[in-house]
C-alpha atoms as an extended CHARMM CRD file, in Angstrom:
* protein
*
       297  EXT
         1         1  MET       CA            -12.4370000000      -16.6590000000      -18.1450000000  PROA      1               0.0000000000
         2         2  ALA       CA            -15.1490000000      -14.6020000000      -16.8560000000  PROA      2               0.0000000000
         3         3  ALA       CA            -13.8470000000      -11.4960000000      -13.9720000000  PROA      3               0.0000000000
         4         4  ALA       CA            -14.8790000000      -12.1870000000      -10.7200000000  PROA      4               0.0000000000
         5         5  THR       CA            -17.7400000000      -10.0260000000       -9.1560000000  PROA      5               0.0000000000
         6         6  THR       CA            -18.9090000000       -9.3530000000       -6.2390000000  PROA      6               0.0000000000
         7         7  GLY       CA            -22.3050000000      -10.7820000000       -6.8350000000  PROA      7               0.0000000000
         8         8  SER       CA            -23.9750000000       -7.1980000000       -6.5080000000  PROA      8               0.0000000000
         9         9  GLY       CA            -25.5660000000       -7.3840000000       -9.7140000000  PROA      9               0.0000000000
        10        10  SER       CA            -24.8310000000       -5.7140000000      -13.3520000000  PROA      10              0.0000000000
        11        11  PRO       CA            -24.4740000000       -2.3550000000      -14.5030000000  PROA      11              0.0000000000
        12        12  GLY       CA            -27.6510000000       -0.7180000000      -15.3010000000  PROA      12              0.0000000000
        13        13  PRO       CA            -27.7430000000        1.4590000000      -18.8960000000  PROA      13              0.0000000000
        14        14  GLY       CA            -24.7240000000        4.5020000000      -18.9520000000  PROA      14              0.0000000000
        15        15  SER       CA            -23.1480000000        2.4840000000      -15.7050000000  PROA      15              0.0000000000
        16        16  PRO       CA            -19.5610000000        2.3130000000      -16.0520000000  PROA      16              0.0000000000
        17        17  ALA       CA            -18.2170000000       -1.3200000000      -16.1830000000  PROA      17              0.0000000000
        18        18  PRO       CA            -17.5320000000       -2.8370000000      -12.6630000000  PROA      18              0.0000000000
        19        19  PRO       CA            -13.6820000000       -3.3440000000      -12.1640000000  PROA      19              0.0000000000
        20        20  ASP       CA            -11.9440000000       -6.4640000000      -13.2810000000  PROA      20              0.0000000000
        21        21  LEU       CA            -10.8830000000       -7.6670000000       -9.9110000000  PROA      21              0.0000000000
        22        22  GLU       CA             -8.9490000000      -10.5140000000      -10.6200000000  PROA      22              0.0000000000
        23        23  ALA       CA             -6.3300000000       -8.0020000000      -11.5850000000  PROA      23              0.0000000000
        24        24  VAL       CA             -6.8130000000       -6.0270000000       -8.3720000000  PROA      24              0.0000000000
        25        25  PRO       CA             -4.1360000000       -6.9400000000       -5.4340000000  PROA      25              0.0000000000
        26        26  LEU       CA             -5.3540000000       -7.8450000000       -2.2560000000  PROA      26              0.0000000000
        27        27  VAL       CA             -3.5740000000       -4.2950000000       -0.8480000000  PROA      27              0.0000000000
        28        28  ALA       CA             -6.4390000000       -2.8320000000       -2.3650000000  PROA      28              0.0000000000
        29        29  LEU       CA             -8.7630000000       -4.0150000000        0.7520000000  PROA      29              0.0000000000
        30        30  ASN       CA             -8.8810000000       -1.2280000000        3.0520000000  PROA      30              0.0000000000
        31        31  PHE       CA             -8.7920000000       -1.7990000000        6.7760000000  PROA      31              0.0000000000
        32        32  ALA       CA            -12.5320000000       -1.5740000000        7.8380000000  PROA      32              0.0000000000
        33        33  VAL       CA            -13.2400000000       -4.4770000000        4.8380000000  PROA      33              0.0000000000
        34        34  ARG       CA            -10.5480000000       -6.5920000000        6.5430000000  PROA      34              0.0000000000
        35        35  ARG       CA            -11.9690000000       -5.8670000000        9.7210000000  PROA      35              0.0000000000
        36        36  ARG       CA            -15.4050000000       -7.0560000000        8.9650000000  PROA      36              0.0000000000
        37        37  LEU       CA            -13.8260000000      -10.4190000000        6.9040000000  PROA      37              0.0000000000
        38        38  GLY       CA            -12.2700000000      -11.3560000000       10.7080000000  PROA      38              0.0000000000
        39        39  LEU       CA            -15.7460000000      -10.9220000000       12.2090000000  PROA      39              0.0000000000
        40        40  TYR       CA            -16.9820000000      -13.4130000000        9.8090000000  PROA      40              0.0000000000
        41        41  LEU       CA            -14.2170000000      -15.7190000000        9.3970000000  PROA      41              0.0000000000
        42        42  ASN       CA            -12.8520000000      -15.4390000000       12.9310000000  PROA      42              0.0000000000
        43        43  PRO       CA            -15.1610000000      -17.4680000000       14.7700000000  PROA      43              0.0000000000
        44        44  ARG       CA            -14.6320000000      -21.3670000000       14.6040000000  PROA      44              0.0000000000
        45        45  ALA       CA            -18.2330000000      -22.3000000000       13.4720000000  PROA      45              0.0000000000
        46        46  PRO       CA            -19.5850000000      -26.2350000000       12.9620000000  PROA      46              0.0000000000
        47        47  VAL       CA            -21.2560000000      -25.5330000000        9.9650000000  PROA      47              0.0000000000
        48        48  ALA       CA            -19.8430000000      -22.3470000000        8.0080000000  PROA      48              0.0000000000
        49        49  ALA       CA            -16.4570000000      -22.5540000000        6.5930000000  PROA      49              0.0000000000
        50        50  ASP       CA            -14.1440000000      -20.4070000000        8.3670000000  PROA      50              0.0000000000
        51        51  TRP       CA            -10.4160000000      -19.0320000000        7.8470000000  PROA      51              0.0000000000
        52        52  THR       CA             -9.0620000000      -21.9770000000        8.4610000000  PROA      52              0.0000000000
        53        53  ALA       CA            -11.0220000000      -23.1590000000        5.7010000000  PROA      53              0.0000000000
        54        54  LEU       CA             -9.6620000000      -20.2780000000        3.2580000000  PROA      54              0.0000000000
        55        55  ALA       CA             -6.6030000000      -21.3360000000        4.4990000000  PROA      55              0.0000000000
        56        56  GLU       CA             -6.5460000000      -24.7410000000        3.1300000000  PROA      56              0.0000000000
        57        57  GLU       CA             -7.8520000000      -23.8500000000        0.4330000000  PROA      57              0.0000000000
        58        58  LEU       CA             -4.6610000000      -21.2370000000       -0.2650000000  PROA      58              0.0000000000
        59        59  GLY       CA             -2.6370000000      -24.4330000000        0.8170000000  PROA      59              0.0000000000
        60        60  TYR       CA             -1.3010000000      -23.8240000000        3.9780000000  PROA      60              0.0000000000
        61        61  GLU       CA             -0.3250000000      -26.9480000000        5.7900000000  PROA      61              0.0000000000
        62        62  TYR       CA             -1.1610000000      -28.0660000000        9.2870000000  PROA      62              0.0000000000
        63        63  LEU       CA              1.2450000000      -26.2610000000       10.9900000000  PROA      63              0.0000000000
        64        64  GLU       CA              1.0210000000      -23.1040000000        9.2870000000  PROA      64              0.0000000000
        65        65  ILE       CA             -2.5740000000      -22.7330000000       10.6000000000  PROA      65              0.0000000000
        66        66  LYS       CA             -1.9480000000      -23.6380000000       13.9120000000  PROA      66              0.0000000000
        67        67  HSD       CA              0.4260000000      -20.8420000000       13.9500000000  PROA      67              0.0000000000
        68        68  LEU       CA             -1.8350000000      -18.5810000000       12.6630000000  PROA      68              0.0000000000
        69        69  GLU       CA             -4.4570000000      -19.8340000000       15.0750000000  PROA      69              0.0000000000
        70        70  ALA       CA             -2.3600000000      -18.0050000000       17.9380000000  PROA      70              0.0000000000
        71        71  GLN       CA             -2.7370000000      -14.7430000000       16.3040000000  PROA      71              0.0000000000
        72        72  PRO       CA             -5.3040000000      -12.3650000000       17.4200000000  PROA      72              0.0000000000
        73        73  ASP       CA             -6.9060000000      -11.8820000000       14.1400000000  PROA      73              0.0000000000
        74        74  PRO       CA             -6.3300000000      -15.1410000000       12.0710000000  PROA      74              0.0000000000
        75        75  THR       CA             -8.0890000000      -13.8720000000        9.1750000000  PROA      75              0.0000000000
        76        76  ALA       CA             -6.1260000000      -10.6420000000        9.0130000000  PROA      76              0.0000000000
        77        77  ARG       CA             -2.8050000000      -12.4440000000        9.2600000000  PROA      77              0.0000000000
        78        78  LEU       CA             -3.4750000000      -14.8760000000        6.8980000000  PROA      78              0.0000000000
        79        79  LEU       CA             -4.7320000000      -12.3440000000        4.2750000000  PROA      79              0.0000000000
        80        80  GLU       CA             -1.2510000000      -10.5980000000        4.9370000000  PROA      80              0.0000000000
        81        81  ASP       CA              0.7510000000      -13.7660000000        4.8190000000  PROA      81              0.0000000000
        82        82  TRP       CA             -1.3280000000      -14.7130000000        1.5080000000  PROA      82              0.0000000000
        83        83  GLN       CA              0.1890000000      -11.2870000000       -0.2830000000  PROA      83              0.0000000000
        84        84  GLY       CA              3.4920000000      -11.6770000000        1.0240000000  PROA      84              0.0000000000
        85        85  ARG       CA              4.0690000000      -15.4950000000       -0.2390000000  PROA      85              0.0000000000
        86        86  CYS       CA              1.7790000000      -15.2340000000       -3.3040000000  PROA      86              0.0000000000
        87        87  PRO       CA              2.0920000000      -11.5410000000       -4.5630000000  PROA      87              0.0000000000
        88        88  GLY       CA              1.1240000000      -12.4440000000       -8.4880000000  PROA      88              0.0000000000
        89        89  GLY       CA             -1.9780000000      -14.9530000000       -7.3220000000  PROA      89              0.0000000000
        90        90  ALA       CA             -3.4310000000      -12.6700000000       -4.1420000000  PROA      90              0.0000000000
        91        91  THR       CA             -6.1800000000      -11.0990000000       -5.9200000000  PROA      91              0.0000000000
        92        92  VAL       CA             -9.3120000000       -9.4600000000       -4.9200000000  PROA      92              0.0000000000
        93        93  GLY       CA            -11.0410000000      -11.8900000000       -7.7890000000  PROA      93              0.0000000000
        94        94  ARG       CA             -9.5650000000      -14.6590000000       -6.3790000000  PROA      94              0.0000000000
        95        95  LEU       CA            -10.6700000000      -14.2450000000       -2.7290000000  PROA      95              0.0000000000
        96        96  LEU       CA            -14.2360000000      -13.6130000000       -3.6690000000  PROA      96              0.0000000000
        97        97  ALA       CA            -14.1280000000      -16.8620000000       -5.5770000000  PROA      97              0.0000000000
        98        98  LEU       CA            -13.0140000000      -19.0820000000       -2.7430000000  PROA      98              0.0000000000
        99        99  LEU       CA            -15.4180000000      -17.2190000000       -0.2980000000  PROA      99              0.0000000000
       100       100  ARG       CA            -17.8210000000      -18.4210000000       -3.2930000000  PROA      100             0.0000000000
       101       101  ALA       CA            -16.6820000000      -21.8600000000       -3.3140000000  PROA      101             0.0000000000
       102       102  LEU       CA            -16.6120000000      -22.2330000000        0.6140000000  PROA      102             0.0000000000
       103       103  GLY       CA            -20.3530000000      -21.0560000000        0.6170000000  PROA      103             0.0000000000
       104       104  ARG       CA            -19.7490000000      -17.8100000000        2.1210000000  PROA      104             0.0000000000
       105       105  HSD       CA            -22.4170000000      -15.9810000000        0.2460000000  PROA      105             0.0000000000
       106       106  ASP       CA            -23.3470000000      -14.2520000000        3.6090000000  PROA      106             0.0000000000
       107       107  VAL       CA            -19.6680000000      -12.7310000000        3.4290000000  PROA      107             0.0000000000
       108       108  LEU       CA            -20.1660000000      -11.8450000000       -0.2540000000  PROA      108             0.0000000000
       109       109  ALA       CA            -23.7320000000      -10.2950000000       -0.0150000000  PROA      109             0.0000000000
       110       110  ASP       CA            -22.5550000000       -7.7500000000        3.4460000000  PROA      110             0.0000000000
       111       111  LEU       CA            -19.0110000000       -7.2200000000        1.9160000000  PROA      111             0.0000000000
       112       112  GLY       CA            -19.5690000000       -7.2560000000       -1.5820000000  PROA      112             0.0000000000
       113       113  ALA       CA            -20.2700000000       -3.0440000000       -2.3030000000  PROA      113             0.0000000000
       114       114  ARG       CA            -17.5010000000       -2.2910000000        0.2880000000  PROA      114             0.0000000000
       115       115  ILE       CA            -14.7880000000       -4.7420000000       -1.7530000000  PROA      115             0.0000000000
       116       116  GLU       CA            -16.3490000000       -3.3100000000       -5.0930000000  PROA      116             0.0000000000
       117       117  GLU       CA            -15.7970000000        0.4040000000       -3.7650000000  PROA      117             0.0000000000
       118       118  ASP       CA            -12.5090000000       -0.3170000000       -2.6230000000  PROA      118             0.0000000000
       119       119  CYS       CA            -11.0900000000       -2.1380000000       -5.6520000000  PROA      119             0.0000000000
       120       120  LYS       CA            -12.9050000000        1.2410000000       -7.6230000000  PROA      120             0.0000000000
       121       121  LYS       CA            -10.7700000000        3.7450000000       -5.7170000000  PROA      121             0.0000000000
       122       122  TYR       CA             -7.5840000000        1.9290000000       -6.1190000000  PROA      122             0.0000000000
       123       123  LEU       CA             -7.8110000000        1.8250000000       -9.5700000000  PROA      123             0.0000000000
       124       124  GLN       CA             -8.8570000000        5.3450000000       -9.6220000000  PROA      124             0.0000000000
       125       125  ARG       CA             -5.7430000000        6.1780000000       -7.6820000000  PROA      125             0.0000000000
       126       126  LYS       CA             -3.2480000000        4.1990000000       -9.8700000000  PROA      126             0.0000000000
       127       127  GLU       CA             -4.9020000000        5.7160000000      -13.3480000000  PROA      127             0.0000000000
       128       128  GLN       CA             -2.6430000000        8.0990000000      -15.2470000000  PROA      128             0.0000000000
       129       129  PRO       CA             -4.4490000000       12.0390000000      -15.6590000000  PROA      129             0.0000000000
       130       130  VAL       CA             -5.9420000000       12.0680000000      -19.2530000000  PROA      130             0.0000000000
       131       131  GLN       CA             -3.4170000000       14.9500000000      -20.8570000000  PROA      131             0.0000000000
       132       132  VAL       CA             -5.4000000000       17.3580000000      -23.3000000000  PROA      132             0.0000000000
       133       133  PRO       CA             -3.6960000000       19.0110000000      -25.8240000000  PROA      133             0.0000000000
       134       134  ALA       CA             -2.7850000000       22.9830000000      -25.4170000000  PROA      134             0.0000000000
       135       135  VAL       CA             -5.0180000000       25.0100000000      -27.3870000000  PROA      135             0.0000000000
       136       136  ASP       CA             -2.1800000000       26.9750000000      -28.7620000000  PROA      136             0.0000000000
       137       137  SER       CA             -0.3720000000       24.2610000000      -30.9530000000  PROA      137             0.0000000000
       138       138  SER       CA              2.8650000000       26.9040000000      -31.0630000000  PROA      138             0.0000000000
       139       139  VAL       CA              3.1370000000       26.6920000000      -27.5710000000  PROA      139             0.0000000000
       140       140  ARG       CA              5.0690000000       23.8870000000      -26.2190000000  PROA      140             0.0000000000
       141       141  LYS       CA              3.0950000000       21.0670000000      -24.5060000000  PROA      141             0.0000000000
       142       142  THR       CA              3.8260000000       21.1090000000      -20.4620000000  PROA      142             0.0000000000
       143       143  LEU       CA              2.8110000000       17.4580000000      -19.5570000000  PROA      143             0.0000000000
       144       144  GLU       CA              0.7400000000       17.7200000000      -16.2310000000  PROA      144             0.0000000000
       145       145  MET       CA              3.3070000000       15.4290000000      -14.2210000000  PROA      145             0.0000000000
       146       146  SER       CA              6.0970000000       17.9670000000      -15.4370000000  PROA      146             0.0000000000
       147       147  GLY       CA              7.1080000000       20.8400000000      -13.3550000000  PROA      147             0.0000000000
       148       148  ILE       CA              5.6530000000       18.7660000000       -9.8070000000  PROA      148             0.0000000000
       149       149  THR       CA              8.8720000000       18.9410000000       -7.7110000000  PROA      149             0.0000000000
       150       150  THR       CA             11.0320000000       22.5730000000       -6.8240000000  PROA      150             0.0000000000
       151       151  ARG       CA             14.0970000000       21.4660000000       -8.8470000000  PROA      151             0.0000000000
       152       152  ASP       CA             11.9220000000       19.8330000000      -11.9390000000  PROA      152             0.0000000000
       153       153  ASP       CA             12.3950000000       21.0320000000      -15.4580000000  PROA      153             0.0000000000
       154       154  PRO       CA              9.0900000000       22.2620000000      -16.2480000000  PROA      154             0.0000000000
       155       155  TYR       CA              9.1520000000       21.1610000000      -20.0590000000  PROA      155             0.0000000000
       156       156  GLY       CA              9.9710000000       17.4710000000      -18.5670000000  PROA      156             0.0000000000
       157       157  ASN       CA             12.8590000000       17.1030000000      -19.9700000000  PROA      157             0.0000000000
       158       158  ILE       CA             14.5790000000       16.0590000000      -16.7420000000  PROA      158             0.0000000000
       159       159  PRO       CA             12.5010000000       15.3790000000      -14.0220000000  PROA      159             0.0000000000
       160       160  GLU       CA             13.4900000000       15.1730000000      -10.9120000000  PROA      160             0.0000000000
       161       161  LEU       CA             14.8470000000       11.9670000000       -9.1380000000  PROA      161             0.0000000000
       162       162  PHE       CA             15.0560000000       10.9430000000       -5.6410000000  PROA      162             0.0000000000
       163       163  ASP       CA             16.3960000000        7.8210000000       -3.4150000000  PROA      163             0.0000000000
       164       164  ALA       CA             13.4310000000        7.4960000000       -1.2850000000  PROA      164             0.0000000000
       165       165  PHE       CA              9.8250000000        8.9720000000       -0.9380000000  PROA      165             0.0000000000
       166       166  ILE       CA              9.1520000000        9.4450000000        2.8810000000  PROA      166             0.0000000000
       167       167  CYS       CA              5.8340000000        8.5860000000        3.9430000000  PROA      167             0.0000000000
       168       168  TYR       CA              4.9750000000        9.8530000000        7.0000000000  PROA      168             0.0000000000
       169       169  CYS       CA              2.1430000000       11.8840000000        8.7780000000  PROA      169             0.0000000000
       170       170  GLN       CA              2.2100000000       15.6930000000        9.6190000000  PROA      170             0.0000000000
       171       171  LYS       CA              2.5510000000       14.7430000000       13.4920000000  PROA      171             0.0000000000
       172       172  ASP       CA              5.6890000000       12.8210000000       12.7550000000  PROA      172             0.0000000000
       173       173  ILE       CA              7.3940000000       15.9350000000       10.6650000000  PROA      173             0.0000000000
       174       174  HSD       CA             10.1610000000       16.5240000000       13.5920000000  PROA      174             0.0000000000
       175       175  PHE       CA             11.0430000000       13.0360000000       12.8680000000  PROA      175             0.0000000000
       176       176  VAL       CA             11.2070000000       13.2380000000        8.9720000000  PROA      176             0.0000000000
       177       177  GLN       CA             13.5850000000       16.7060000000        9.8980000000  PROA      177             0.0000000000
       178       178  GLU       CA             15.8170000000       14.6710000000       11.5630000000  PROA      178             0.0000000000
       179       179  MET       CA             15.7590000000       12.0120000000        8.8500000000  PROA      179             0.0000000000
       180       180  ILE       CA             16.9110000000       15.4330000000        6.2490000000  PROA      180             0.0000000000
       181       181  ARG       CA             19.8950000000       15.9820000000        8.7370000000  PROA      181             0.0000000000
       182       182  GLU       CA             20.9080000000       12.3640000000        9.0580000000  PROA      182             0.0000000000
       183       183  LEU       CA             20.7420000000       11.0950000000        5.7190000000  PROA      183             0.0000000000
       184       184  GLU       CA             20.9600000000       14.1410000000        3.3830000000  PROA      184             0.0000000000
       185       185  GLN       CA             23.5810000000       16.4720000000        5.2670000000  PROA      185             0.0000000000
       186       186  THR       CA             26.0060000000       13.9300000000        6.0470000000  PROA      186             0.0000000000
       187       187  GLU       CA             28.4530000000       11.1790000000        4.5630000000  PROA      187             0.0000000000
       188       188  PHE       CA             25.6240000000        9.5570000000        3.0170000000  PROA      188             0.0000000000
       189       189  LYS       CA             24.3910000000       12.4000000000        0.8340000000  PROA      189             0.0000000000
       190       190  LEU       CA             20.7940000000       10.5180000000       -0.1660000000  PROA      190             0.0000000000
       191       191  LYS       CA             18.2860000000       12.2490000000       -1.7770000000  PROA      191             0.0000000000
       192       192  LEU       CA             14.3930000000       12.1610000000       -0.2870000000  PROA      192             0.0000000000
       193       193  CYS       CA             11.4150000000       13.0770000000       -1.6760000000  PROA      193             0.0000000000
       194       194  VAL       CA              9.8910000000       14.8750000000        1.4750000000  PROA      194             0.0000000000
       195       195  PHE       CA              6.2350000000       16.2720000000       -0.1630000000  PROA      195             0.0000000000
       196       196  ASP       CA              6.0060000000       19.3740000000        2.4090000000  PROA      196             0.0000000000
       197       197  ARG       CA              9.3130000000       20.3350000000        1.1540000000  PROA      197             0.0000000000
       198       198  ASP       CA              9.9130000000       18.9740000000       -2.6220000000  PROA      198             0.0000000000
       199       199  VAL       CA              6.2860000000       19.0690000000       -4.1910000000  PROA      199             0.0000000000
       200       200  LEU       CA              4.8070000000       22.4390000000       -5.6980000000  PROA      200             0.0000000000
       201       201  PRO       CA              1.0340000000       23.0340000000       -4.9070000000  PROA      201             0.0000000000
       202       202  GLY       CA             -1.5730000000       23.0100000000       -7.2310000000  PROA      202             0.0000000000
       203       203  SER       CA             -1.7920000000       19.6240000000       -8.6520000000  PROA      203             0.0000000000
       204       204  CYS       CA             -3.7830000000       16.2120000000       -7.8150000000  PROA      204             0.0000000000
       205       205  VAL       CA             -2.0610000000       15.1360000000       -4.8100000000  PROA      205             0.0000000000
       206       206  TRP       CA             -2.8690000000       11.1510000000       -5.4160000000  PROA      206             0.0000000000
       207       207  SER       CA             -1.4950000000       11.7170000000       -9.2230000000  PROA      207             0.0000000000
       208       208  ILE       CA              1.6110000000       13.1710000000       -7.9710000000  PROA      208             0.0000000000
       209       209  THR       CA              1.8950000000       10.6660000000       -5.1100000000  PROA      209             0.0000000000
       210       210  SER       CA              1.9710000000        7.9160000000       -7.5080000000  PROA      210             0.0000000000
       211       211  GLU       CA              4.3650000000        9.4170000000       -9.9900000000  PROA      211             0.0000000000
       212       212  LEU       CA              6.6840000000       10.0050000000       -7.3160000000  PROA      212             0.0000000000
       213       213  ILE       CA              6.6690000000        6.4890000000       -5.6390000000  PROA      213             0.0000000000
       214       214  GLU       CA              6.6890000000        4.1690000000       -8.9470000000  PROA      214             0.0000000000
       215       215  ARG       CA              8.7760000000        6.5560000000      -11.3230000000  PROA      215             0.0000000000
       216       216  ARG       CA             11.0830000000        8.8820000000       -9.5250000000  PROA      216             0.0000000000
       217       217  CYS       CA             11.9950000000        7.4410000000       -6.0190000000  PROA      217             0.0000000000
       218       218  ARG       CA             13.9140000000        3.9140000000       -5.7560000000  PROA      218             0.0000000000
       219       219  LYS       CA             12.7310000000        3.3980000000       -2.3780000000  PROA      219             0.0000000000
       220       220  MET       CA             10.0120000000        4.4470000000        0.0940000000  PROA      220             0.0000000000
       221       221  VAL       CA             10.5830000000        4.9330000000        3.8120000000  PROA      221             0.0000000000
       222       222  VAL       CA              7.2750000000        4.0990000000        5.7210000000  PROA      222             0.0000000000
       223       223  VAL       CA              7.5110000000        6.2390000000        8.9670000000  PROA      223             0.0000000000
       224       224  ILE       CA              5.1350000000        4.3830000000       11.2180000000  PROA      224             0.0000000000
       225       225  SER       CA              3.5150000000        5.5730000000       14.6480000000  PROA      225             0.0000000000
       226       226  ASP       CA              0.0180000000        5.6180000000       16.1130000000  PROA      226             0.0000000000
       227       227  ASP       CA             -0.9310000000        8.7420000000       14.2170000000  PROA      227             0.0000000000
       228       228  TYR       CA              0.4610000000        7.3320000000       10.9650000000  PROA      228             0.0000000000
       229       229  LEU       CA             -2.4830000000        4.6620000000       11.1540000000  PROA      229             0.0000000000
       230       230  ASP       CA             -5.3330000000        7.4930000000       11.2410000000  PROA      230             0.0000000000
       231       231  SER       CA             -3.9000000000        8.6870000000        7.8980000000  PROA      231             0.0000000000
       232       232  ASN       CA             -5.5950000000        8.2150000000        4.2640000000  PROA      232             0.0000000000
       233       233  GLU       CA             -2.8110000000        9.8880000000        2.4950000000  PROA      233             0.0000000000
       234       234  CYS       CA             -0.0280000000        7.1890000000        4.3100000000  PROA      234             0.0000000000
       235       235  ASP       CA             -2.7410000000        4.3230000000        3.9030000000  PROA      235             0.0000000000
       236       236  PHE       CA             -2.9790000000        4.9430000000        0.2200000000  PROA      236             0.0000000000
       237       237  GLN       CA              1.3450000000        5.5750000000       -0.4350000000  PROA      237             0.0000000000
       238       238  THR       CA              1.8760000000        2.2290000000        1.4680000000  PROA      238             0.0000000000
       239       239  LYS       CA             -0.5550000000       -0.0510000000       -0.5010000000  PROA      239             0.0000000000
       240       240  PHE       CA              0.3240000000        2.0460000000       -3.9710000000  PROA      240             0.0000000000
       241       241  ALA       CA              4.0040000000        0.8990000000       -2.9940000000  PROA      241             0.0000000000
       242       242  LEU       CA              3.2860000000       -2.8040000000       -1.8780000000  PROA      242             0.0000000000
       243       243  SER       CA              1.2960000000       -3.3800000000       -5.2260000000  PROA      243             0.0000000000
       244       244  LEU       CA              4.5220000000       -2.3530000000       -7.1890000000  PROA      244             0.0000000000
       245       245  SER       CA              6.8810000000       -4.6840000000       -4.8540000000  PROA      245             0.0000000000
       246       246  PRO       CA              4.5090000000       -7.5280000000       -3.6820000000  PROA      246             0.0000000000
       247       247  GLY       CA              6.0770000000       -9.3840000000       -1.2710000000  PROA      247             0.0000000000
       248       248  ALA       CA              8.7730000000       -6.8320000000       -0.8760000000  PROA      248             0.0000000000
       249       249  ARG       CA             11.0540000000       -8.8890000000       -2.8200000000  PROA      249             0.0000000000
       250       250  GLN       CA             12.9950000000       -5.8870000000       -4.9450000000  PROA      250             0.0000000000
       251       251  LYS       CA             13.2710000000       -4.1700000000       -1.0530000000  PROA      251             0.0000000000
       252       252  ARG       CA             11.1450000000       -1.3870000000       -2.4700000000  PROA      252             0.0000000000
       253       253  LEU       CA              9.3160000000       -0.1660000000        0.9840000000  PROA      253             0.0000000000
       254       254  ILE       CA             11.3980000000       -0.0310000000        4.2210000000  PROA      254             0.0000000000
       255       255  PRO       CA              9.1010000000        0.4790000000        7.9320000000  PROA      255             0.0000000000
       256       256  VAL       CA             10.5510000000        2.7910000000       10.1790000000  PROA      256             0.0000000000
       257       257  LYS       CA              8.7220000000        2.6240000000       13.8120000000  PROA      257             0.0000000000
       258       258  CYS       CA              9.7890000000        6.4490000000       14.7990000000  PROA      258             0.0000000000
       259       259  ARG       CA              7.3910000000        6.0460000000       18.4040000000  PROA      259             0.0000000000
       260       260  SER       CA              6.0450000000        3.5570000000       20.9080000000  PROA      260             0.0000000000
       261       261  MET       CA              2.9350000000        2.6630000000       20.1960000000  PROA      261             0.0000000000
       262       262  LYS       CA             -0.3460000000        1.9030000000       21.7490000000  PROA      262             0.0000000000
       263       263  ASN       CA             -1.9240000000        0.1780000000       18.7060000000  PROA      263             0.0000000000
       264       264  GLU       CA             -0.6860000000       -2.8210000000       16.8500000000  PROA      264             0.0000000000
       265       265  PHE       CA              1.9720000000       -2.5020000000       14.2770000000  PROA      265             0.0000000000
       266       266  PRO       CA             -0.0110000000       -2.2430000000       10.9000000000  PROA      266             0.0000000000
       267       267  SER       CA             -0.2660000000       -5.6360000000        9.8980000000  PROA      267             0.0000000000
       268       268  ILE       CA              0.0270000000       -4.9010000000        5.9330000000  PROA      268             0.0000000000
       269       269  LEU       CA              3.8780000000       -4.4510000000        6.8890000000  PROA      269             0.0000000000
       270       270  ARG       CA              4.5560000000       -7.3410000000        9.5290000000  PROA      270             0.0000000000
       271       271  PHE       CA              6.1660000000       -9.4370000000        6.8250000000  PROA      271             0.0000000000
       272       272  ILE       CA              8.8910000000       -6.5530000000        6.4390000000  PROA      272             0.0000000000
       273       273  THR       CA             11.7580000000       -5.9280000000        8.0410000000  PROA      273             0.0000000000
       274       274  VAL       CA             11.4000000000       -3.1090000000       10.4350000000  PROA      274             0.0000000000
       275       275  CYS       CA             14.1130000000       -0.6610000000       11.5290000000  PROA      275             0.0000000000
       276       276  ASP       CA             13.4060000000        0.6080000000       15.1350000000  PROA      276             0.0000000000
       277       277  TYR       CA             13.8450000000        4.1570000000       16.3100000000  PROA      277             0.0000000000
       278       278  THR       CA             12.4780000000        3.4570000000       19.4580000000  PROA      278             0.0000000000
       279       279  ASN       CA             14.7350000000        0.1120000000       20.7860000000  PROA      279             0.0000000000
       280       280  PRO       CA             17.4990000000        2.2380000000       23.0640000000  PROA      280             0.0000000000
       281       281  CYS       CA             19.5480000000       -0.9950000000       22.3140000000  PROA      281             0.0000000000
       282       282  THR       CA             19.8680000000       -0.4980000000       18.7410000000  PROA      282             0.0000000000
       283       283  LYS       CA             19.2830000000        3.5320000000       18.2630000000  PROA      283             0.0000000000
       284       284  LYS       CA             23.2760000000        3.7110000000       17.6870000000  PROA      284             0.0000000000
       285       285  TRP       CA             23.2130000000        1.7240000000       14.5660000000  PROA      285             0.0000000000
       286       286  PHE       CA             19.7520000000        3.0220000000       13.6830000000  PROA      286             0.0000000000
       287       287  TRP       CA             20.7360000000        5.7140000000       10.8790000000  PROA      287             0.0000000000
       288       288  ILE       CA             23.7030000000        4.0190000000        9.4050000000  PROA      288             0.0000000000
       289       289  ARG       CA             21.1650000000        0.2860000000        8.6960000000  PROA      289             0.0000000000
       290       290  LEU       CA             18.3790000000        2.8880000000        7.2660000000  PROA      290             0.0000000000
       291       291  ALA       CA             20.9780000000        4.4940000000        5.2010000000  PROA      291             0.0000000000
       292       292  LYS       CA             22.5880000000        1.0280000000        3.8470000000  PROA      292             0.0000000000
       293       293  SER       CA             19.3640000000        0.0570000000        3.2390000000  PROA      293             0.0000000000
       294       294  LEU       CA             18.2840000000        2.8870000000        1.0620000000  PROA      294             0.0000000000
       295       295  LEU       CA             21.8650000000        3.1860000000       -0.6500000000  PROA      295             0.0000000000
       296       296  LEU       CA             21.3280000000       -0.6200000000       -2.4120000000  PROA      296             0.0000000000
       297       297  PRO       CA             20.1410000000       -0.7280000000       -5.9040000000  PROA      297             0.0000000000
């Protein structure tokens, strides 16, 4: 079967081939594209197919669609729910094929280039860097992903491993420091990967982040606040982790709400159980719940 395309045309001579969108998970789409999709699909139009038609094509039943109808952005909620219930089939290519089948060529024409750009960025961040052999073969080769943390073996024989990667923005560093005290310096004795503390400077941020989340850390804690929503780094880390564990089946990703928020909770994480530090009624159980979750195999 041919790869789905956005309809933006064929690449010219010498241009890189467009990404295979059937192989790109839906988490590759950033918030800007999702919001724009909602502007097209949320309004109930008598002629053009709206989000309810898309939901029916995805196999949603009447009562499920009625439940989504109560959401402020039903298109965004539909996409998030689809990711959770059908992780293997929720791909960008599948979404584009459905929009095409529904006759929404206006959406494809407007968003095609943006969607393809999001997919290219997602795939580029997941790519492993090319390893170039050392000029002097008598010198032991050091892989690029060796010696990236403070306790790494610089030759890559014994990489440093962690219980959890902590995804946070700089304005929440004080909460992260409290997390270190409560989880590392108590009876739990967990080992957290905190970027500002544990990662050595001098390498590509995206490559290091991907290596740590995918290969070095068993879990990932996402520290949620209003400032988190404005962080490109946090956005990439969260979507990358979700692509490794779609639908949260492996309990790999744990959202933690650290402060009261003026903005809505990230829709991409709404289908995962949250550990809420801001709730005074459950705060006394907060750290033990988080620790027990991170100690699970």
